[in-house]
Chimera marker file (.cmm) of the C-alpha trace (Angstrom):
<marker_set name="trace">
<marker id="1" x="-22.913" y="-31.029" z="5.683" r="1" g="1" b="0" radius="0.5"/>
<marker id="2" x="-25.376" y="-32.861" z="3.671" r="1" g="1" b="0" radius="0.5"/>
<marker id="3" x="-28.211" y="-34.201" z="4.907" r="1" g="1" b="0" radius="0.5"/>
<marker id="4" x="-28.011" y="-37.407" z="4.323" r="1" g="1" b="0" radius="0.5"/>
<marker id="5" x="-24.536" y="-37.535" z="5.391" r="1" g="1" b="0" radius="0.5"/>
<marker id="6" x="-26.610" y="-39.101" z="8.679" r="1" g="1" b="0" radius="0.5"/>
<marker id="7" x="-28.232" y="-41.703" z="8.009" r="1" g="1" b="0" radius="0.5"/>
<marker id="8" x="-28.256" y="-44.975" z="8.696" r="1" g="1" b="0" radius="0.5"/>
<marker id="9" x="-26.991" y="-47.685" z="5.714" r="1" g="1" b="0" radius="0.5"/>
<marker id="10" x="-30.172" y="-48.634" z="3.544" r="1" g="1" b="0" radius="0.5"/>
<marker id="11" x="-31.507" y="-44.957" z="3.715" r="1" g="1" b="0" radius="0.5"/>
<marker id="12" x="-34.310" y="-45.508" z="6.632" r="1" g="1" b="0" radius="0.5"/>
<marker id="13" x="-33.360" y="-42.993" z="9.705" r="1" g="1" b="0" radius="0.5"/>
<marker id="14" x="-34.255" y="-43.163" z="12.991" r="1" g="1" b="0" radius="0.5"/>
<marker id="15" x="-38.050" y="-41.204" z="13.749" r="1" g="1" b="0" radius="0.5"/>
<marker id="16" x="-36.594" y="-39.236" z="17.410" r="1" g="1" b="0" radius="0.5"/>
<marker id="17" x="-38.088" y="-36.221" z="18.751" r="1" g="1" b="0" radius="0.5"/>
<marker id="18" x="-35.770" y="-33.639" z="18.959" r="1" g="1" b="0" radius="0.5"/>
<marker id="19" x="-37.517" y="-31.802" z="21.746" r="1" g="1" b="0" radius="0.5"/>
<marker id="20" x="-36.197" y="-32.117" z="25.236" r="1" g="1" b="0" radius="0.5"/>
<marker id="21" x="-39.334" y="-33.520" z="27.592" r="1" g="1" b="0" radius="0.5"/>
<marker id="22" x="-42.649" y="-34.899" z="25.174" r="1" g="1" b="0" radius="0.5"/>
<marker id="23" x="-43.338" y="-38.354" z="23.978" r="1" g="1" b="0" radius="0.5"/>
<marker id="24" x="-44.724" y="-38.766" z="21.139" r="1" g="1" b="0" radius="0.5"/>
<marker id="25" x="-47.338" y="-41.537" z="21.698" r="1" g="1" b="0" radius="0.5"/>
<marker id="26" x="-50.966" y="-40.928" z="21.309" r="1" g="1" b="0" radius="0.5"/>
<marker id="27" x="-52.872" y="-44.121" z="22.749" r="1" g="1" b="0" radius="0.5"/>
<marker id="28" x="-56.498" y="-44.196" z="21.253" r="1" g="1" b="0" radius="0.5"/>
<marker id="29" x="-58.890" y="-47.334" z="21.872" r="1" g="1" b="0" radius="0.5"/>
<marker id="30" x="-62.159" y="-48.157" z="19.916" r="1" g="1" b="0" radius="0.5"/>
<marker id="31" x="-64.925" y="-45.442" z="20.616" r="1" g="1" b="0" radius="0.5"/>
<marker id="32" x="-67.701" y="-48.027" z="23.169" r="1" g="1" b="0" radius="0.5"/>
<marker id="33" x="-71.703" y="-47.441" z="22.088" r="1" g="1" b="0" radius="0.5"/>
<marker id="34" x="-72.168" y="-44.741" z="24.773" r="1" g="1" b="0" radius="0.5"/>
<marker id="35" x="-69.578" y="-42.815" z="22.621" r="1" g="1" b="0" radius="0.5"/>
<marker id="36" x="-70.976" y="-44.093" z="19.318" r="1" g="1" b="0" radius="0.5"/>
<marker id="37" x="-75.098" y="-42.486" z="20.270" r="1" g="1" b="0" radius="0.5"/>
<marker id="38" x="-72.798" y="-39.371" z="20.593" r="1" g="1" b="0" radius="0.5"/>
<marker id="39" x="-71.945" y="-39.350" z="16.774" r="1" g="1" b="0" radius="0.5"/>
<marker id="40" x="-69.574" y="-37.793" z="15.771" r="1" g="1" b="0" radius="0.5"/>
<marker id="41" x="-67.807" y="-35.984" z="18.612" r="1" g="1" b="0" radius="0.5"/>
<marker id="42" x="-67.834" y="-39.941" z="19.130" r="1" g="1" b="0" radius="0.5"/>
<marker id="43" x="-64.503" y="-39.982" z="17.402" r="1" g="1" b="0" radius="0.5"/>
<marker id="44" x="-62.493" y="-37.452" z="18.978" r="1" g="1" b="0" radius="0.5"/>
<marker id="45" x="-63.277" y="-37.449" z="22.329" r="1" g="1" b="0" radius="0.5"/>
<marker id="46" x="-61.369" y="-40.702" z="22.612" r="1" g="1" b="0" radius="0.5"/>
<marker id="47" x="-58.711" y="-38.956" z="20.651" r="1" g="1" b="0" radius="0.5"/>
<marker id="48" x="-58.729" y="-35.426" z="22.973" r="1" g="1" b="0" radius="0.5"/>
<marker id="49" x="-58.450" y="-37.615" z="26.352" r="1" g="1" b="0" radius="0.5"/>
<marker id="50" x="-55.660" y="-39.141" z="24.559" r="1" g="1" b="0" radius="0.5"/>
<marker id="51" x="-53.865" y="-35.818" z="23.529" r="1" g="1" b="0" radius="0.5"/>
<marker id="52" x="-55.168" y="-34.648" z="27.570" r="1" g="1" b="0" radius="0.5"/>
<marker id="53" x="-53.107" y="-37.569" z="29.769" r="1" g="1" b="0" radius="0.5"/>
<marker id="54" x="-50.303" y="-37.482" z="26.972" r="1" g="1" b="0" radius="0.5"/>
<marker id="55" x="-49.769" y="-34.048" z="27.904" r="1" g="1" b="0" radius="0.5"/>
<marker id="56" x="-50.117" y="-34.387" z="31.421" r="1" g="1" b="0" radius="0.5"/>
<marker id="57" x="-47.161" y="-36.422" z="31.520" r="1" g="1" b="0" radius="0.5"/>
<marker id="58" x="-45.386" y="-34.576" z="29.813" r="1" g="1" b="0" radius="0.5"/>
<marker id="59" x="-45.967" y="-31.580" z="31.697" r="1" g="1" b="0" radius="0.5"/>
<marker id="60" x="-45.364" y="-33.339" z="34.416" r="1" g="1" b="0" radius="0.5"/>
<marker id="61" x="-42.180" y="-34.866" z="33.181" r="1" g="1" b="0" radius="0.5"/>
<marker id="62" x="-40.887" y="-30.618" z="32.156" r="1" g="1" b="0" radius="0.5"/>
<marker id="63" x="-41.690" y="-29.284" z="36.043" r="1" g="1" b="0" radius="0.5"/>
<marker id="64" x="-39.786" y="-32.679" z="37.342" r="1" g="1" b="0" radius="0.5"/>
<marker id="65" x="-36.865" y="-32.024" z="35.454" r="1" g="1" b="0" radius="0.5"/>
<marker id="66" x="-36.951" y="-27.244" z="35.721" r="1" g="1" b="0" radius="0.5"/>
<marker id="67" x="-37.186" y="-28.849" z="39.830" r="1" g="1" b="0" radius="0.5"/>
<marker id="68" x="-34.830" y="-31.343" z="39.817" r="1" g="1" b="0" radius="0.5"/>
<marker id="69" x="-32.145" y="-28.302" z="37.948" r="1" g="1" b="0" radius="0.5"/>
<marker id="70" x="-33.393" y="-25.097" z="39.816" r="1" g="1" b="0" radius="0.5"/>
<marker id="71" x="-33.679" y="-27.656" z="43.419" r="1" g="1" b="0" radius="0.5"/>
<marker id="72" x="-37.123" y="-26.042" z="44.382" r="1" g="1" b="0" radius="0.5"/>
<link id1="1" id2="2" r="1" g="1" b="0" radius="0.2"/>
<link id1="2" id2="3" r="1" g="1" b="0" radius="0.2"/>
<link id1="3" id2="4" r="1" g="1" b="0" radius="0.2"/>
<link id1="4" id2="5" r="1" g="1" b="0" radius="0.2"/>
<link id1="5" id2="6" r="1" g="1" b="0" radius="0.2"/>
<link id1="6" id2="7" r="1" g="1" b="0" radius="0.2"/>
<link id1="7" id2="8" r="1" g="1" b="0" radius="0.2"/>
<link id1="8" id2="9" r="1" g="1" b="0" radius="0.2"/>
<link id1="9" id2="10" r="1" g="1" b="0" radius="0.2"/>
<link id1="10" id2="11" r="1" g="1" b="0" radius="0.2"/>
<link id1="11" id2="12" r="1" g="1" b="0" radius="0.2"/>
<link id1="12" id2="13" r="1" g="1" b="0" radius="0.2"/>
<link id1="13" id2="14" r="1" g="1" b="0" radius="0.2"/>
<link id1="14" id2="15" r="1" g="1" b="0" radius="0.2"/>
<link id1="15" id2="16" r="1" g="1" b="0" radius="0.2"/>
<link id1="16" id2="17" r="1" g="1" b="0" radius="0.2"/>
<link id1="17" id2="18" r="1" g="1" b="0" radius="0.2"/>
<link id1="18" id2="19" r="1" g="1" b="0" radius="0.2"/>
<link id1="19" id2="20" r="1" g="1" b="0" radius="0.2"/>
<link id1="20" id2="21" r="1" g="1" b="0" radius="0.2"/>
<link id1="21" id2="22" r="1" g="1" b="0" radius="0.2"/>
<link id1="22" id2="23" r="1" g="1" b="0" radius="0.2"/>
<link id1="23" id2="24" r="1" g="1" b="0" radius="0.2"/>
<link id1="24" id2="25" r="1" g="1" b="0" radius="0.2"/>
<link id1="25" id2="26" r="1" g="1" b="0" radius="0.2"/>
<link id1="26" id2="27" r="1" g="1" b="0" radius="0.2"/>
<link id1="27" id2="28" r="1" g="1" b="0" radius="0.2"/>
<link id1="28" id2="29" r="1" g="1" b="0" radius="0.2"/>
<link id1="29" id2="30" r="1" g="1" b="0" radius="0.2"/>
<link id1="30" id2="31" r="1" g="1" b="0" radius="0.2"/>
<link id1="31" id2="32" r="1" g="1" b="0" radius="0.2"/>
<link id1="32" id2="33" r="1" g="1" b="0" radius="0.2"/>
<link id1="33" id2="34" r="1" g="1" b="0" radius="0.2"/>
<link id1="34" id2="35" r="1" g="1" b="0" radius="0.2"/>
<link id1="35" id2="36" r="1" g="1" b="0" radius="0.2"/>
<link id1="36" id2="37" r="1" g="1" b="0" radius="0.2"/>
<link id1="37" id2="38" r="1" g="1" b="0" radius="0.2"/>
<link id1="38" id2="39" r="1" g="1" b="0" radius="0.2"/>
<link id1="39" id2="40" r="1" g="1" b="0" radius="0.2"/>
<link id1="40" id2="41" r="1" g="1" b="0" radius="0.2"/>
<link id1="41" id2="42" r="1" g="1" b="0" radius="0.2"/>
<link id1="42" id2="43" r="1" g="1" b="0" radius="0.2"/>
<link id1="43" id2="44" r="1" g="1" b="0" radius="0.2"/>
<link id1="44" id2="45" r="1" g="1" b="0" radius="0.2"/>
<link id1="45" id2="46" r="1" g="1" b="0" radius="0.2"/>
<link id1="46" id2="47" r="1" g="1" b="0" radius="0.2"/>
<link id1="47" id2="48" r="1" g="1" b="0" radius="0.2"/>
<link id1="48" id2="49" r="1" g="1" b="0" radius="0.2"/>
<link id1="49" id2="50" r="1" g="1" b="0" radius="0.2"/>
<link id1="50" id2="51" r="1" g="1" b="0" radius="0.2"/>
<link id1="51" id2="52" r="1" g="1" b="0" radius="0.2"/>
<link id1="52" id2="53" r="1" g="1" b="0" radius="0.2"/>
<link id1="53" id2="54" r="1" g="1" b="0" radius="0.2"/>
<link id1="54" id2="55" r="1" g="1" b="0" radius="0.2"/>
<link id1="55" id2="56" r="1" g="1" b="0" radius="0.2"/>
<link id1="56" id2="57" r="1" g="1" b="0" radius="0.2"/>
<link id1="57" id2="58" r="1" g="1" b="0" radius="0.2"/>
<link id1="58" id2="59" r="1" g="1" b="0" radius="0.2"/>
<link id1="59" id2="60" r="1" g="1" b="0" radius="0.2"/>
<link id1="60" id2="61" r="1" g="1" b="0" radius="0.2"/>
<link id1="61" id2="62" r="1" g="1" b="0" radius="0.2"/>
<link id1="62" id2="63" r="1" g="1" b="0" radius="0.2"/>
<link id1="63" id2="64" r="1" g="1" b="0" radius="0.2"/>
<link id1="64" id2="65" r="1" g="1" b="0" radius="0.2"/>
<link id1="65" id2="66" r="1" g="1" b="0" radius="0.2"/>
<link id1="66" id2="67" r="1" g="1" b="0" radius="0.2"/>
<link id1="67" id2="68" r="1" g="1" b="0" radius="0.2"/>
<link id1="68" id2="69" r="1" g="1" b="0" radius="0.2"/>
<link id1="69" id2="70" r="1" g="1" b="0" radius="0.2"/>
<link id1="70" id2="71" r="1" g="1" b="0" radius="0.2"/>
<link id1="71" id2="72" r="1" g="1" b="0" radius="0.2"/>
</marker_set>
């Protein structure tokens, strides 16, 4: 079967994660004046914090699924 066989009409496909338990949304905010004073680090820190929060939420979700399946 070709890769295009299951596409919705119009040729557009939904972007859905194929990895179980992961949320694929990263929220970023403009850097505050405090972060702007830190130079180039100011643009990466909010992104890193956002990734850390998302990773933590994903880990928590995976842990809860594991516990529910194993009865731990």
